[in-house]
MIZA-347107 format. One record per residue: residue number from 1; x negated, y negated, z of N, C-alpha, C, O in turn; residue in one letter. Coordinates in Angstrom, 2 decimals, m for minus. Layout:
N
+-----+---------+---------+---------+---------+---------+---------+---------+---------+---------+---------+---------+---------+------+
:  nr :     n.x :     n.y :     n.z :    ca.x :    ca.y :    ca.z :     c.x :     c.y :     c.z :     o.x :     o.y :     o.z : rest :
+-----+---------+---------+---------+---------+---------+---------+---------+---------+---------+---------+---------+---------+------+
: NUM :       X :       Y :       Z :       X :       Y :       Z :       X :       Y :       Z :       X :       Y :       Z :    A :
...
+-----+---------+---------+---------+---------+---------+---------+---------+---------+---------+---------+---------+---------+------+
***
This chain:
114
+-----+---------+---------+---------+---------+---------+---------+---------+---------+---------+---------+---------+---------+------+
:  nr :     n.x :     n.y :     n.z :    ca.x :    ca.y :    ca.z :     c.x :     c.y :     c.z :     o.x :     o.y :     o.z : rest :
+-----+---------+---------+---------+---------+---------+---------+---------+---------+---------+---------+---------+---------+------+
:   1 :    9.74 :  m20.06 :   16.91 :    9.08 :  m19.75 :   15.65 :   10.09 :  m19.97 :   14.52 :   11.23 :  m19.51 :   14.61 :    M :
:   2 :    9.69 :  m20.67 :   13.48 :   10.61 :  m20.93 :   12.37 :   10.65 :  m19.74 :   11.40 :    9.85 :  m18.81 :   11.52 :    N :
:   3 :   11.58 :  m19.78 :   10.45 :   11.77 :  m18.67 :    9.51 :   10.50 :  m18.38 :    8.72 :   10.18 :  m17.22 :    8.45 :    R :
:   4 :    9.79 :  m19.41 :    8.34 :    8.56 :  m19.23 :    7.56 :    7.52 :  m18.46 :    8.38 :    6.91 :  m17.52 :    7.88 :    R :
:   5 :    7.33 :  m18.86 :    9.63 :    6.37 :  m18.18 :   10.48 :    6.79 :  m16.73 :   10.73 :    5.96 :  m15.83 :   10.75 :    D :
:   6 :    8.09 :  m16.52 :   10.93 :    8.60 :  m15.16 :   11.15 :    8.35 :  m14.29 :    9.93 :    7.93 :  m13.14 :   10.05 :    E :
:   7 :    8.60 :  m14.85 :    8.75 :    8.37 :  m14.13 :    7.50 :    6.90 :  m13.71 :    7.39 :    6.60 :  m12.56 :    7.08 :    F :
:   8 :    6.01 :  m14.64 :    7.63 :    4.58 :  m14.36 :    7.51 :    4.16 :  m13.30 :    8.53 :    3.38 :  m12.40 :    8.21 :    I :
:   9 :    4.66 :  m13.39 :    9.74 :    4.32 :  m12.39 :   10.76 :    4.83 :  m11.01 :   10.37 :    4.14 :  m10.01 :   10.59 :    E :
:  10 :    6.02 :  m10.94 :    9.81 :    6.56 :   m9.66 :    9.35 :    5.71 :   m9.08 :    8.23 :    5.44 :   m7.88 :    8.20 :    Q :
:  11 :    5.28 :   m9.93 :    7.31 :    4.45 :   m9.47 :    6.20 :    3.09 :   m8.99 :    6.70 :    2.56 :   m7.99 :    6.20 :    M :
:  12 :    2.52 :   m9.70 :    7.67 :    1.24 :   m9.27 :    8.24 :    1.39 :   m7.91 :    8.92 :    0.51 :   m7.06 :    8.79 :    K :
:  13 :    2.48 :   m7.72 :    9.64 :    2.70 :   m6.44 :   10.33 :    2.85 :   m5.31 :    9.32 :    2.30 :   m4.22 :    9.52 :    A :
:  14 :    3.59 :   m5.55 :    8.23 :    3.74 :   m4.52 :    7.20 :    2.42 :   m4.23 :    6.53 :    2.10 :   m3.08 :    6.25 :    Q :
:  15 :    1.65 :   m5.26 :    6.26 :    0.33 :   m5.08 :    5.65 :   m0.57 :   m4.27 :    6.56 :   m1.33 :   m3.43 :    6.08 :    L :
:  16 :   m0.51 :   m4.50 :    7.86 :   m1.28 :   m3.71 :    8.82 :   m0.87 :   m2.24 :    8.78 :   m1.72 :   m1.35 :    8.83 :    D :
:  17 :    0.44 :   m1.98 :    8.69 :    0.92 :   m0.59 :    8.60 :    0.41 :    0.08 :    7.33 :   m0.05 :    1.22 :    7.37 :    E :
:  18 :    0.49 :   m0.63 :    6.22 :    0.02 :   m0.06 :    4.96 :   m1.48 :    0.14 :    4.98 :   m1.98 :    1.10 :    4.40 :    W :
:  19 :   m2.21 :   m0.75 :    5.62 :   m3.65 :   m0.58 :    5.73 :   m3.97 :    0.68 :    6.52 :   m4.90 :    1.41 :    6.17 :    N :
:  20 :   m3.21 :    0.96 :    7.58 :   m3.41 :    2.18 :    8.35 :   m3.13 :    3.41 :    7.49 :   m3.84 :    4.42 :    7.60 :    A :
:  21 :   m2.11 :    3.34 :    6.63 :   m1.82 :    4.46 :    5.73 :   m2.95 :    4.66 :    4.72 :   m3.30 :    5.79 :    4.39 :    E :
:  22 :   m3.50 :    3.57 :    4.23 :   m4.63 :    3.66 :    3.30 :   m5.81 :    4.33 :    3.99 :   m6.46 :    5.21 :    3.41 :    I :
:  23 :   m6.09 :    3.93 :    5.20 :   m7.21 :    4.53 :    5.93 :   m6.95 :    6.00 :    6.25 :   m7.89 :    6.80 :    6.27 :    E :
:  24 :   m5.70 :    6.38 :    6.49 :   m5.35 :    7.79 :    6.72 :   m5.60 :    8.60 :    5.44 :   m6.10 :    9.72 :    5.50 :    A :
:  25 :   m5.25 :    8.03 :    4.29 :   m5.55 :    8.69 :    3.02 :   m7.05 :    8.84 :    2.83 :   m7.53 :    9.88 :    2.36 :    L :
:  26 :   m7.80 :    7.82 :    3.18 :   m9.26 :    7.86 :    3.05 :   m9.84 :    8.96 :    3.94 :  m10.77 :    9.66 :    3.54 :    A :
:  27 :   m9.29 :    9.12 :    5.14 :   m9.77 :   10.17 :    6.04 :   m9.48 :   11.55 :    5.45 :  m10.32 :   12.45 :    5.52 :    A :
:  28 :   m8.30 :   11.72 :    4.87 :   m7.97 :   13.00 :    4.24 :   m8.86 :   13.24 :    3.02 :   m9.22 :   14.38 :    2.73 :    R :
:  29 :   m9.21 :   12.18 :    2.31 :  m10.07 :   12.32 :    1.14 :  m11.44 :   12.85 :    1.53 :  m12.03 :   13.67 :    0.82 :    A :
:  30 :  m11.94 :   12.38 :    2.66 :  m13.26 :   12.84 :    3.10 :  m13.27 :   14.33 :    3.42 :  m14.32 :   14.96 :    3.39 :    R :
:  31 :  m12.11 :   14.90 :    3.73 :  m12.00 :   16.31 :    4.07 :  m11.60 :   17.17 :    2.88 :  m11.62 :   18.40 :    2.97 :    K :
:  32 :  m11.25 :   16.56 :    1.77 :  m10.74 :   17.28 :    0.61 :  m11.87 :   17.87 :   m0.23 :  m13.04 :   17.51 :   m0.07 :    A :
:  33 :  m11.48 :   18.77 :   m1.13 :  m12.43 :   19.35 :   m2.07 :  m12.84 :   18.34 :   m3.12 :  m12.29 :   17.24 :   m3.17 :    G :
:  34 :  m13.80 :   18.70 :   m3.94 :  m14.37 :   17.78 :   m4.93 :  m13.32 :   17.25 :   m5.90 :  m13.30 :   16.05 :   m6.18 :    A :
:  35 :  m12.46 :   18.11 :   m6.43 :  m11.46 :   17.67 :   m7.39 :  m10.47 :   16.70 :   m6.74 :  m10.14 :   15.67 :   m7.32 :    E :
:  36 :  m10.02 :   17.03 :   m5.56 :   m9.08 :   16.16 :   m4.85 :   m9.76 :   14.84 :   m4.48 :   m9.11 :   13.79 :   m4.52 :    A :
:  37 :  m11.03 :   14.88 :   m4.12 :  m11.74 :   13.65 :   m3.77 :  m11.76 :   12.69 :   m4.94 :  m11.66 :   11.47 :   m4.75 :    Q :
:  38 :  m11.89 :   13.21 :   m6.15 :  m11.88 :   12.37 :   m7.34 :  m10.55 :   11.65 :   m7.49 :  m10.51 :   10.45 :   m7.77 :    S :
:  39 :   m9.44 :   12.39 :   m7.31 :   m8.11 :   11.78 :   m7.39 :   m7.94 :   10.75 :   m6.28 :   m7.45 :    9.64 :   m6.51 :    R :
:  40 :   m8.35 :   11.12 :   m5.08 :   m8.25 :   10.20 :   m3.95 :   m9.05 :    8.93 :   m4.22 :   m8.58 :    7.83 :   m3.95 :    Y :
:  41 :  m10.26 :    9.09 :   m4.76 :  m11.12 :    7.94 :   m5.01 :  m10.42 :    6.91 :   m5.89 :  m10.40 :    5.72 :   m5.57 :    H :
:  42 :   m9.84 :    7.37 :   m6.99 :   m9.15 :    6.45 :   m7.90 :   m7.97 :    5.78 :   m7.20 :   m7.79 :    4.57 :   m7.32 :    D :
:  43 :   m7.18 :    6.56 :   m6.49 :   m6.02 :    6.00 :   m5.78 :   m6.46 :    5.01 :   m4.71 :   m5.88 :    3.93 :   m4.58 :    D :
:  44 :   m7.48 :    5.37 :   m3.95 :   m7.95 :    4.50 :   m2.87 :   m8.53 :    3.20 :   m3.42 :   m8.33 :    2.13 :   m2.84 :    L :
:  45 :   m9.23 :    3.29 :   m4.52 :   m9.79 :    2.08 :   m5.13 :   m8.66 :    1.14 :   m5.54 :   m8.72 :   m0.06 :   m5.27 :    E :
:  46 :   m7.65 :    1.68 :   m6.19 :   m6.50 :    0.88 :   m6.62 :   m5.77 :    0.30 :   m5.40 :   m5.40 :   m0.88 :   m5.40 :    R :
:  47 :   m5.58 :    1.11 :   m4.37 :   m4.90 :    0.64 :   m3.16 :   m5.67 :   m0.48 :   m2.49 :   m5.07 :   m1.48 :   m2.08 :    L :
:  48 :   m6.95 :   m0.34 :   m2.37 :   m7.76 :   m1.37 :   m1.72 :   m7.75 :   m2.68 :   m2.51 :   m7.72 :   m3.76 :   m1.93 :    R :
:  49 :   m7.78 :   m2.58 :   m3.83 :   m7.70 :   m3.79 :   m4.66 :   m6.36 :   m4.48 :   m4.47 :   m6.29 :   m5.70 :   m4.32 :    Q :
:  50 :   m5.28 :   m3.68 :   m4.49 :   m3.93 :   m4.25 :   m4.30 :   m3.79 :   m4.85 :   m2.90 :   m3.21 :   m5.93 :   m2.74 :    R :
:  51 :   m4.33 :   m4.17 :   m1.90 :   m4.27 :   m4.67 :   m0.53 :   m4.98 :   m6.01 :   m0.41 :   m4.46 :   m6.95 :    0.18 :    R :
:  52 :   m6.18 :   m6.08 :   m0.98 :   m6.95 :   m7.32 :   m0.90 :   m6.24 :   m8.47 :   m1.62 :   m6.24 :   m9.60 :   m1.13 :    D :
:  53 :   m5.65 :   m8.18 :   m2.77 :   m4.90 :   m9.20 :   m3.51 :   m3.69 :   m9.65 :   m2.71 :   m3.39 :  m10.85 :   m2.64 :    E :
:  54 :   m2.99 :   m8.72 :   m2.11 :   m1.81 :   m9.05 :   m1.31 :   m2.20 :   m9.88 :   m0.10 :   m1.54 :  m10.87 :    0.22 :    T :
:  55 :   m3.28 :   m9.50 :    0.57 :   m3.75 :  m10.26 :    1.73 :   m4.13 :  m11.68 :    1.33 :   m3.82 :  m12.64 :    2.04 :    R :
:  56 :   m4.79 :  m11.82 :    0.19 :   m5.18 :  m13.15 :   m0.30 :   m3.95 :  m14.01 :   m0.56 :   m3.92 :  m15.19 :   m0.19 :    R :
:  57 :   m2.96 :  m13.43 :   m1.20 :   m1.74 :  m14.20 :   m1.49 :   m0.97 :  m14.55 :   m0.22 :   m0.37 :  m15.62 :   m0.13 :    R :
:  58 :   m0.99 :  m13.65 :    0.76 :   m0.33 :  m13.95 :    2.03 :   m1.02 :  m15.11 :    2.73 :   m0.36 :  m15.98 :    3.30 :    L :
:  59 :   m2.35 :  m15.13 :    2.69 :   m3.09 :  m16.24 :    3.30 :   m2.78 :  m17.54 :    2.58 :   m2.63 :  m18.58 :    3.23 :    E :
:  60 :   m2.69 :  m17.51 :    1.24 :   m2.33 :  m18.72 :    0.49 :   m0.96 :  m19.21 :    0.92 :   m0.75 :  m20.40 :    1.13 :    E :
:  61 :   m0.03 :  m18.28 :    1.04 :    1.33 :  m18.64 :    1.42 :    1.37 :  m19.21 :    2.83 :    2.12 :  m20.15 :    3.09 :    L :
:  62 :    0.58 :  m18.65 :    3.72 :    0.56 :  m19.10 :    5.11 :    0.18 :  m20.58 :    5.22 :    0.70 :  m21.30 :    6.07 :    Q :
:  63 :   m0.73 :  m21.02 :    4.38 :   m1.22 :  m22.39 :    4.46 :   m0.66 :  m23.30 :    3.38 :   m1.13 :  m24.42 :    3.20 :    Y :
:  64 :    0.35 :  m22.82 :    2.67 :    0.92 :  m23.60 :    1.56 :    1.82 :  m24.72 :    2.07 :    2.43 :  m24.63 :    3.14 :    A :
:  65 :    1.87 :  m25.76 :    1.29 :    2.82 :  m26.83 :    1.59 :    4.23 :  m26.34 :    1.27 :    4.40 :  m25.32 :    0.59 :    S :
:  66 :    5.21 :  m27.06 :    1.75 :    6.60 :  m26.70 :    1.45 :    6.85 :  m26.72 :   m0.05 :    7.60 :  m25.90 :   m0.57 :    E :
:  67 :    6.22 :  m27.66 :   m0.74 :    6.43 :  m27.79 :   m2.18 :    5.89 :  m26.57 :   m2.94 :    6.47 :  m26.19 :   m3.96 :    A :
:  68 :    4.82 :  m25.98 :   m2.47 :    4.21 :  m24.83 :   m3.15 :    4.77 :  m23.49 :   m2.68 :    4.48 :  m22.46 :   m3.28 :    A :
:  69 :    5.56 :  m23.50 :   m1.62 :    6.04 :  m22.27 :   m0.98 :    6.73 :  m21.32 :   m1.96 :    6.37 :  m20.15 :   m2.03 :    W :
:  70 :    7.72 :  m21.80 :   m2.72 :    8.49 :  m20.93 :   m3.62 :    7.61 :  m20.26 :   m4.66 :    7.73 :  m19.06 :   m4.90 :    D :
:  71 :    6.72 :  m21.03 :   m5.26 :    5.84 :  m20.49 :   m6.28 :    4.91 :  m19.43 :   m5.70 :    4.74 :  m18.35 :   m6.28 :    S :
:  72 :    4.31 :  m19.73 :   m4.57 :    3.39 :  m18.79 :   m3.95 :    4.12 :  m17.55 :   m3.40 :    3.57 :  m16.45 :   m3.40 :    L :
:  73 :    5.35 :  m17.75 :   m2.93 :    6.10 :  m16.61 :   m2.42 :    6.39 :  m15.62 :   m3.54 :    6.35 :  m14.41 :   m3.32 :    Q :
:  74 :    6.69 :  m16.10 :   m4.74 :    6.92 :  m15.20 :   m5.88 :    5.65 :  m14.41 :   m6.19 :    5.73 :  m13.22 :   m6.48 :    Q :
:  75 :    4.49 :  m15.06 :   m6.14 :    3.23 :  m14.36 :   m6.36 :    3.00 :  m13.30 :   m5.30 :    2.53 :  m12.20 :   m5.61 :    G :
:  76 :    3.33 :  m13.60 :   m4.05 :    3.19 :  m12.62 :   m2.98 :    4.16 :  m11.47 :   m3.20 :    3.78 :  m10.31 :   m3.04 :    L :
:  77 :    5.39 :  m11.77 :   m3.58 :    6.37 :  m10.72 :   m3.83 :    5.87 :   m9.76 :   m4.92 :    6.03 :   m8.55 :   m4.80 :    D :
:  78 :    5.28 :  m10.31 :   m5.97 :    4.76 :   m9.48 :   m7.06 :    3.61 :   m8.60 :   m6.57 :    3.57 :   m7.40 :   m6.85 :    D :
:  79 :    2.68 :   m9.19 :   m5.83 :    1.54 :   m8.43 :   m5.29 :    2.03 :   m7.38 :   m4.31 :    1.52 :   m6.26 :   m4.27 :    A :
:  80 :    3.02 :   m7.74 :   m3.52 :    3.60 :   m6.83 :   m2.53 :    4.17 :   m5.60 :   m3.19 :    3.94 :   m4.47 :   m2.74 :    W :
:  81 :    4.91 :   m5.81 :   m4.26 :    5.54 :   m4.69 :   m4.97 :    4.49 :   m3.79 :   m5.60 :    4.63 :   m2.57 :   m5.59 :    E :
:  82 :    3.43 :   m4.37 :   m6.15 :    2.36 :   m3.57 :   m6.74 :    1.66 :   m2.73 :   m5.68 :    1.33 :   m1.57 :   m5.93 :    L :
:  83 :    1.43 :   m3.29 :   m4.51 :    0.80 :   m2.54 :   m3.42 :    1.71 :   m1.42 :   m2.95 :    1.25 :   m0.30 :   m2.75 :    L :
:  84 :    2.99 :   m1.72 :   m2.76 :    3.94 :   m0.71 :   m2.31 :    3.99 :    0.45 :   m3.30 :    3.99 :    1.61 :   m2.90 :    R :
:  85 :    4.03 :    0.15 :   m4.59 :    4.08 :    1.18 :   m5.61 :    2.78 :    1.99 :   m5.63 :    2.82 :    3.22 :   m5.74 :    K :
:  86 :    1.65 :    1.32 :   m5.53 :    0.36 :    2.03 :   m5.53 :    0.26 :    2.97 :   m4.34 :   m0.25 :    4.08 :   m4.47 :    A :
:  87 :    0.74 :    2.55 :   m3.19 :    0.71 :    3.41 :   m2.00 :    1.63 :    4.60 :   m2.19 :    1.24 :    5.73 :   m1.89 :    L :
:  88 :    2.82 :    4.37 :   m2.69 :    3.77 :    5.45 :   m2.94 :    3.18 :    6.44 :   m3.95 :    3.29 :    7.66 :   m3.75 :    R :
:  89 :    2.57 :    5.94 :   m5.02 :    1.98 :    6.81 :   m6.02 :    0.82 :    7.63 :   m5.45 :    0.69 :    8.81 :   m5.75 :    D :
:  90 :    0.00 :    7.01 :   m4.63 :   m1.13 :    7.72 :   m4.02 :   m0.61 :    8.82 :   m3.11 :   m1.19 :    9.91 :   m3.07 :    A :
:  91 :    0.44 :    8.56 :   m2.38 :    1.00 :    9.58 :   m1.50 :    1.59 :   10.73 :   m2.30 :    1.57 :   11.87 :   m1.84 :    Q :
:  92 :    2.11 :   10.46 :   m3.47 :    2.64 :   11.52 :   m4.33 :    1.52 :   12.41 :   m4.86 :    1.73 :   13.61 :   m5.06 :    R :
:  93 :    0.35 :   11.85 :   m5.09 :   m0.77 :   12.62 :   m5.61 :   m1.45 :   13.46 :   m4.55 :   m2.28 :   14.32 :   m4.86 :    H :
:  94 :   m1.10 :   13.21 :   m3.33 :   m1.75 :   13.90 :   m2.22 :   m1.44 :   15.40 :   m2.29 :   m0.28 :   15.78 :   m2.45 :    E :
:  95 :   m2.47 :   16.25 :   m2.17 :   m2.22 :   17.69 :   m2.19 :   m1.47 :   18.12 :   m0.93 :   m1.55 :   17.44 :    0.10 :    P :
:  96 :   m0.74 :   19.24 :   m0.99 :   m0.04 :   19.70 :    0.20 :   m1.02 :   20.10 :    1.28 :   m2.17 :   20.44 :    0.97 :    P :
:  97 :   m0.60 :   20.07 :    2.55 :   m1.49 :   20.51 :    3.63 :   m1.94 :   21.94 :    3.38 :   m1.23 :   22.72 :    2.73 :    P :
:  98 :   m3.11 :   22.30 :    3.89 :   m3.68 :   23.62 :    3.63 :   m2.81 :   24.75 :    4.16 :   m2.89 :   25.86 :    3.63 :    K :
:  99 :   m1.97 :   24.50 :    5.18 :   m1.15 :   25.57 :    5.72 :    0.18 :   25.71 :    4.99 :    1.03 :   26.50 :    5.40 :    D :
: 100 :    0.39 :   24.94 :    3.91 :    1.62 :   25.02 :    3.13 :    1.28 :   25.58 :    1.77 :    0.39 :   25.07 :    1.09 :    V :
: 101 :    2.00 :   26.62 :    1.36 :    1.82 :   27.20 :    0.03 :    2.33 :   26.19 :   m0.98 :    3.36 :   25.56 :   m0.76 :    D :
: 102 :    1.62 :   26.02 :   m2.10 :    2.03 :   25.02 :   m3.09 :    3.45 :   25.24 :   m3.58 :    4.15 :   24.27 :   m3.88 :    E :
: 103 :    3.89 :   26.49 :   m3.69 :    5.25 :   26.76 :   m4.14 :    6.29 :   26.30 :   m3.14 :    7.43 :   26.03 :   m3.51 :    D :
: 104 :    5.91 :   26.20 :   m1.87 :    6.82 :   25.77 :   m0.82 :    6.72 :   24.27 :   m0.51 :    7.48 :   23.75 :    0.31 :    D :
: 105 :    5.78 :   23.59 :   m1.15 :    5.56 :   22.17 :   m0.87 :    6.76 :   21.36 :   m1.30 :    7.35 :   21.63 :   m2.35 :    A :
: 106 :    7.14 :   20.35 :   m0.51 :    8.26 :   19.51 :   m0.89 :    7.93 :   18.72 :   m2.14 :    6.79 :   18.30 :   m2.33 :    P :
: 107 :    8.89 :   18.53 :   m2.98 :    8.70 :   17.78 :   m4.23 :    9.30 :   16.39 :   m4.05 :   10.35 :   16.23 :   m3.42 :    R :
: 108 :    8.61 :   15.41 :   m4.60 :    9.11 :   14.02 :   m4.56 :    9.74 :   13.73 :   m5.91 :    9.13 :   13.96 :   m6.95 :    H :
: 109 :   10.93 :   13.26 :   m5.89 :   11.59 :   12.91 :   m7.13 :   11.12 :   11.54 :   m7.59 :   10.84 :   10.67 :   m6.77 :    S :
: 110 :   11.01 :   11.34 :   m8.91 :   10.61 :   10.02 :   m9.40 :   11.59 :    8.96 :   m8.94 :   12.81 :    9.16 :   m8.98 :    P :
: 111 :   11.06 :    7.85 :   m8.50 :   11.90 :    6.74 :   m8.06 :   12.35 :    6.87 :   m6.63 :   12.92 :    5.92 :   m6.08 :    G :
: 112 :   12.11 :    8.02 :   m6.01 :   12.49 :    8.19 :   m4.62 :   11.45 :    7.59 :   m3.71 :   10.37 :    7.24 :   m4.16 :    G :
: 113 :   11.75 :    7.46 :   m2.46 :   10.78 :    6.90 :   m1.52 :    9.85 :    8.00 :   m1.06 :   10.22 :    9.18 :   m1.09 :    S :
: 114 :    8.63 :    7.63 :   m0.63 :    7.63 :    8.64 :   m0.25 :    8.04 :    9.39 :    1.00 :    7.31 :   10.27 :    1.46 :    P :
+-----+---------+---------+---------+---------+---------+---------+---------+---------+---------+---------+---------+---------+------+
***
């Protein structure tokens, strides 16, 4: 397998992982109260749009000629970063588990990883 194929396979695997995280958030949203469901809805909508855009760009890159590779890879990188940020932001908005008191909930620092 050449470097290009390896890159695409790695990106597909990461996209699959992020898709699983999106679906896990959706499952938690279905169990949440009305106010939390509203926050989840907005986050999930944004995540799904970013995921679909990223998947589309990955498919374009997969079938791109060598001449178009650099240009399309930059577009994928941009979409990738937007999806990663949207997922991180959605995870930050997630309410603490019901068995954790809000005062004891871990805090995420801005710019830190989820």
